[in-house]
C-alpha distance (Angstrom), angle and dihedral (degrees) to the residues before:
residue distance angle dihedral
M1 . . .
R2 3.80 . .
T3 3.79 118.9 .
A4 3.80 122.6 -118.6
A5 3.80 90.9 -109.1
T6 3.79 92.0 53.5
L7 3.79 92.1 46.5
T8 3.81 90.2 50.8
L9 3.79 91.8 53.4
L10 3.79 92.8 45.7
F11 3.80 90.5 50.7
L12 3.80 93.4 48.2
F13 3.78 93.8 50.9
S14 3.80 102.7 26.9
N15 3.81 91.4 117.7
V16 3.81 89.3 67.6
S17 3.79 98.2 39.7
T18 3.79 120.0 120.3
K19 3.78 131.2 -170.3
G20 3.77 134.1 -140.6
N21 3.78 124.5 -175.1
D22 3.81 93.1 -80.6
L23 3.80 109.3 8.6
T24 3.80 139.5 54.4
W25 3.81 117.2 -142.6
T26 3.80 114.4 -154.6
A27 3.81 119.8 -173.9
L28 3.80 116.8 -128.0
P29 3.82 123.2 -166.7
D30 3.80 112.4 -60.7
L31 3.78 118.3 -102.0
P32 3.84 105.2 -97.6
S33 3.77 92.7 -121.6
E34 3.79 115.2 113.3
L35 3.80 94.0 -132.4
G36 3.80 104.9 16.8
M37 3.79 125.8 -123.8
A38 3.78 139.9 -94.3
G39 3.77 119.5 -154.6
P40 3.83 98.1 18.9
Y41 3.80 123.5 161.6
N42 3.82 104.2 -109.0
G43 3.79 130.5 -171.2
V44 3.80 148.0 123.8
V45 3.80 124.1 -102.5
E46 3.82 118.8 179.9
N47 3.83 92.9 -21.0
T48 3.79 89.9 -48.6
L49 3.80 121.8 120.5
I50 3.79 112.0 -135.5
V51 3.81 122.7 -160.2
A52 3.81 113.2 179.7
G53 3.78 135.7 176.3
G54 3.80 121.4 -24.0
A55 3.78 131.4 142.5
N56 3.80 141.4 -99.3
F57 3.80 143.1 171.5
P58 3.82 117.3 -107.1
L59 3.79 116.9 -129.5
P60 2.97 127.0 -52.8
V61 3.79 84.6 42.4
W62 3.82 97.1 -165.1
E63 3.79 91.9 54.3
S64 3.81 98.0 44.6
D65 3.80 137.4 79.7
K66 3.80 120.8 -122.9
V67 3.81 115.3 -90.8
W68 3.82 124.6 -154.9
H69 3.82 121.9 -145.8
D70 3.82 138.0 -155.4
T71 3.83 104.7 -163.1
V72 3.81 118.5 127.5
Y73 3.83 113.3 -148.3
A74 3.83 125.6 -167.4
L75 3.83 131.8 -162.8
T76 3.83 116.7 -171.9
L77 3.79 102.7 -141.1
N78 3.82 98.3 -163.2
D79 3.82 95.2 56.2
S80 3.81 117.0 110.8
K81 3.81 88.1 -131.3
P82 3.81 105.3 25.8
T83 3.79 115.6 -157.8
W84 3.77 132.8 178.1
E85 3.79 122.2 -111.8
K86 3.78 133.2 -172.6
V87 3.80 103.9 -122.2
G88 3.79 103.7 173.5
K89 3.77 146.4 -54.8
L90 3.79 138.4 -84.0
L91 3.79 117.3 -114.1
R92 3.81 88.3 -100.0
P93 3.81 137.9 -5.3
L94 3.81 102.3 -74.5
G95 3.79 141.8 159.4
Y96 3.80 148.5 163.3
G97 3.80 96.5 51.7
T98 3.80 121.8 129.6
T99 3.81 128.0 -110.7
I100 3.78 142.9 -158.1
S101 3.81 124.8 -167.7
V102 3.82 111.8 -135.8
K103 3.80 132.0 172.2
D104 3.79 90.5 -94.2
G105 3.80 96.7 50.0
I106 3.81 138.4 -80.2
V107 3.79 120.3 -31.1
C108 3.83 109.0 -146.0
I109 3.80 118.7 -165.2
G110 3.80 128.6 -168.9
G111 3.79 126.3 -36.5
N112 3.79 138.3 158.0
D113 3.76 147.0 -122.1
A114 3.79 130.7 -159.2
Q115 3.81 92.5 -71.8
K116 3.77 109.7 31.5
V117 3.81 150.2 23.4
Y118 3.82 111.7 -132.2
A119 3.81 135.2 -145.9
D120 3.81 92.4 -161.2
S121 3.81 120.5 130.7
F122 3.78 123.2 -170.9
L123 3.79 142.7 167.1
L124 3.80 115.7 -120.1
T125 3.81 114.2 -156.8
L126 3.79 140.1 158.2
E127 3.80 122.1 -113.5
K128 3.81 119.5 180.0
G129 3.78 90.6 -20.1
K130 3.81 95.5 -50.6
S131 3.79 130.5 100.8
K132 3.78 119.1 -106.0
I133 3.80 126.8 -165.3
S134 3.81 122.4 -154.0
P135 3.82 121.4 -176.6
L136 3.80 120.4 -117.0
P137 3.82 129.1 -168.6
S138 3.80 109.5 -63.5
F139 3.79 116.2 -107.3
P140 3.84 111.9 -103.5
T141 3.82 91.7 -110.0
P142 3.79 136.6 13.4
I143 3.81 105.6 -84.2
V144 3.81 137.8 -173.5
Y145 3.83 134.2 165.8
A146 3.83 89.1 23.6
T147 3.78 126.0 140.0
S148 3.79 133.2 -135.2
A149 3.79 143.4 -167.3
M150 3.80 137.2 172.2
M151 3.80 128.2 -122.3
G152 3.79 132.0 161.8
G153 3.79 92.5 -1.1
H154 3.82 91.6 -55.9
I155 3.80 126.4 113.8
Y156 3.82 109.6 -139.3
V157 3.81 122.7 -159.5
T158 3.78 124.7 -173.2
G159 3.77 142.5 163.6
G160 3.76 122.5 11.7
Q161 3.79 132.4 115.7
T162 3.78 127.8 -71.7
G163 3.81 91.0 -157.8
P164 3.81 139.5 25.0
E165 3.83 95.3 -83.9
L166 3.80 128.7 72.0
K167 3.82 90.6 -126.5
T168 3.84 86.6 74.1
A169 3.82 91.0 64.3
T170 3.80 115.2 137.0
K171 3.80 137.4 -154.4
E172 3.79 95.4 -158.8
V173 3.81 118.7 127.8
Y174 3.79 121.3 -148.8
R175 3.77 131.0 179.7
I176 3.79 139.3 -173.9
D177 3.81 127.0 -159.6
W178 3.81 106.1 -124.3
S179 3.81 91.6 -164.6
K180 3.82 88.1 67.1
R181 3.81 94.0 58.8
D182 3.81 92.9 114.7
N183 3.80 92.0 51.8
P184 3.84 107.6 68.9
D185 3.83 93.5 -171.5
E186 3.81 91.7 59.9
F187 3.80 100.0 29.5
Q188 3.81 97.1 89.7
W189 3.79 137.7 119.7
E190 3.80 115.2 -97.5
K191 3.79 129.2 -166.8
T192 3.79 115.5 -122.3
K193 3.80 133.8 -175.7
P194 3.84 112.3 -54.2
Y195 3.79 119.9 -124.4
P196 3.85 116.3 -98.6
G197 3.80 98.5 -108.4
P198 3.80 142.6 75.1
A199 3.80 122.0 -63.2
R200 3.80 113.9 -93.7
A201 3.80 148.2 162.5
F202 3.82 132.3 -149.0
S203 3.82 94.3 44.0
S204 3.82 130.1 139.2
F205 3.80 126.6 -118.4
V206 3.80 122.0 -168.1
K207 3.80 138.1 175.1
V208 3.80 117.1 -126.2
K209 3.79 125.9 -165.9
E210 3.81 111.4 -133.9
G211 3.78 107.7 -175.9
D212 3.79 108.2 -71.0
T213 3.81 93.4 -10.3
S214 3.79 137.7 53.6
A215 3.79 137.8 -135.1
L216 3.79 136.0 -166.5
Y217 3.81 123.2 -131.2
L218 3.82 122.6 -154.7
I219 3.80 110.2 -156.0
G220 3.81 131.1 -164.7
G221 3.78 124.4 -57.1
R222 3.78 132.1 158.6
R223 3.79 136.7 -89.9
V224 3.80 144.0 170.3
D225 3.81 107.8 -97.0
R226 3.80 127.0 -146.1
S227 3.81 91.9 -86.3
G228 3.80 91.2 54.7
E229 3.81 93.9 -107.5
I230 3.81 123.2 132.0
E231 3.81 110.2 -110.9
F232 3.80 123.9 -160.9
M233 3.79 107.3 -147.0
K234 3.79 136.6 -142.4
D235 3.81 102.8 -178.8
V236 3.82 118.9 119.8
Y237 3.82 130.3 -159.1
R238 3.80 132.7 -166.0
L239 3.82 125.3 -145.9
G240 3.79 110.3 -160.6
S241 3.78 126.9 -153.0
D242 3.84 86.4 -104.6
Q243 3.85 87.7 64.8
S244 3.81 93.3 -112.6
W245 3.82 121.1 135.2
S246 3.80 123.9 -143.9
R247 3.78 134.5 173.0
V248 3.81 117.8 -117.4
A249 3.80 134.4 -175.5
N250 3.79 117.0 -41.4
L251 3.78 121.7 -116.0
P252 3.82 112.1 -98.6
K253 3.82 87.4 -117.2
P254 3.80 135.4 8.3
N255 3.79 118.9 -80.4
A256 3.79 129.8 -169.4
A257 3.81 136.0 164.1
G258 3.79 88.0 18.8
T259 3.77 134.6 121.4
A260 3.78 134.7 -127.0
A261 3.81 133.2 -156.5
F262 3.80 135.0 -171.4
V263 3.80 111.6 -128.0
D264 3.82 129.3 164.3
G265 3.80 94.8 -14.4
K266 3.80 97.0 -46.9
I267 3.78 138.1 91.3
Y268 3.79 113.4 -123.7
V269 3.80 121.0 -160.9
V270 3.79 100.7 -153.9
A271 3.80 103.6 172.2
G272 3.77 140.1 20.3
A273 3.78 147.3 108.9
D274 3.80 122.5 -100.2
G275 3.80 94.7 -157.6
S276 3.80 95.0 -119.8
L277 3.82 93.1 125.4
F278 3.80 98.5 25.8
K279 3.80 95.8 111.5
K280 3.80 92.4 43.0
S281 3.81 98.2 53.7
D282 3.81 96.5 98.0
K283 3.81 90.3 50.1
L284 3.82 96.7 43.4
K285 3.81 95.8 42.8
D286 3.83 107.3 154.7
N287 3.81 90.7 6.0
H288 3.79 91.4 66.1
P289 3.85 106.7 122.8
G290 3.79 94.6 -142.9
F291 3.77 129.8 -110.5
P292 3.84 120.6 -48.3
K293 3.81 113.9 -82.1
T294 3.80 99.9 -151.5
I295 3.81 113.6 123.8
L296 3.79 115.8 -142.2
S297 3.80 122.8 -153.0
Y298 3.79 129.9 -163.9
D299 3.80 126.2 -157.4
P300 3.83 108.2 -154.0
T301 3.82 91.7 -162.8
K302 3.82 90.9 59.0
D303 3.82 100.0 28.7
E304 3.79 86.4 -130.8
W305 3.80 136.6 137.6
N306 3.81 123.9 -150.4
D307 3.80 140.2 170.9
A308 3.82 110.6 -97.4
G309 3.79 103.8 -170.9
E310 3.79 128.5 -88.3
M311 3.78 131.9 -53.1
S312 3.79 120.9 -129.7
A313 3.80 89.9 -120.8
N314 3.78 133.5 -3.3
Q315 3.81 103.0 -127.5
V316 3.80 109.1 -177.9
T317 3.83 130.0 -171.2
T318 3.80 93.6 37.3
E319 3.81 127.3 100.8
S320 3.79 122.6 -126.2
V321 3.81 117.7 -126.7
P322 3.83 120.8 -142.9
W323 3.80 110.9 -125.6
K324 3.81 129.6 169.0
N325 3.83 107.1 -41.4
G326 3.81 95.1 -24.4
F327 3.78 137.6 25.2
L328 3.79 144.3 -102.4
L329 3.81 124.1 -118.8
P330 3.82 113.2 -165.4
S331 3.81 127.5 -169.3
G332 3.83 119.4 -48.4
E333 3.79 136.4 144.6
I334 3.83 121.6 -50.7
R335 3.80 97.7 -177.5
P336 3.79 133.7 -4.3
R337 3.83 110.4 -50.6
V338 3.83 92.4 -7.6
R339 3.82 119.8 108.6
T340 3.78 130.5 -170.0
K341 3.81 132.9 -138.4
N342 3.82 91.4 -150.5
V343 3.79 118.8 124.2
W344 3.81 121.5 -168.5
L345 3.78 138.4 -161.9
V346 3.81 105.8 -152.7
S347 3.80 118.8 -165.7
P348 3.82 137.2 164.3
E349 3.77 116.7 -88.3
R350 3.77 116.9 -109.5
């Protein structure tokens, strides 16, 4: 049953709602950034969607260098007429880290700017309507384009790059016990068993409820193969609550820089590039058709992938944020160098 807040939002924006086979996409107010952002830090604090930092290309995009940003935007989801506000700034222009929403706020891990990849971790919260940043233990290595998920009170981070080039991709898995936050001696990152596949960046990581327990699924990504070519990947791995990794069914097609969400017992891959036009981007430029819009769904009980309709827009390099019985998908990249201001509430069809 949908909550009152969700029903209010669906009512307010029902004239711009679209349906796929399994999911309803409802447009929320556009991010108040002229071009939109890729790689922002996304999360929910006290029923408020936060979108912070990220990067874009000024117009004309094919003649401009990438610019990183530090603005923190907030959208109060329970308002009858939700509007965006600028509520502060990050400590520096930053993007392409990974985030987890916790009760205390949004945990932000790693990221980069034009000069450097960072190991910084911090907690982003709201205090009297303004953003507040509190330092957390630094990640064991600089990290960017990684992915994260939470299980059993632990935040897990895997994949990503330790440097500016994809050849620095890693397969290491680290975790930190959030319940130990008030005990500095125990609140530290620890290395755990790596997943049984090649190193990668730009993958998705999602928590799945399996009866009384949970599991995490690592999906796709991209890497530099032995020949030096960039490979878009379709392998998928499961981390059980017993800390054991296993390989499950491959995606029907490669997926990288996408995002995944767990809704109504299934994993939905609702963004990503399959690599089919990767080498043609510089030639196509503004004639690029955008990334494929097919939604993929995975049934953990059957170990089976299926098509699940089409998304309203394929917005890559942005992380989805669980909210109520669905998720939020803010901003992102819709074709090479081109961002979007669109923000979506995605919920299961009824």
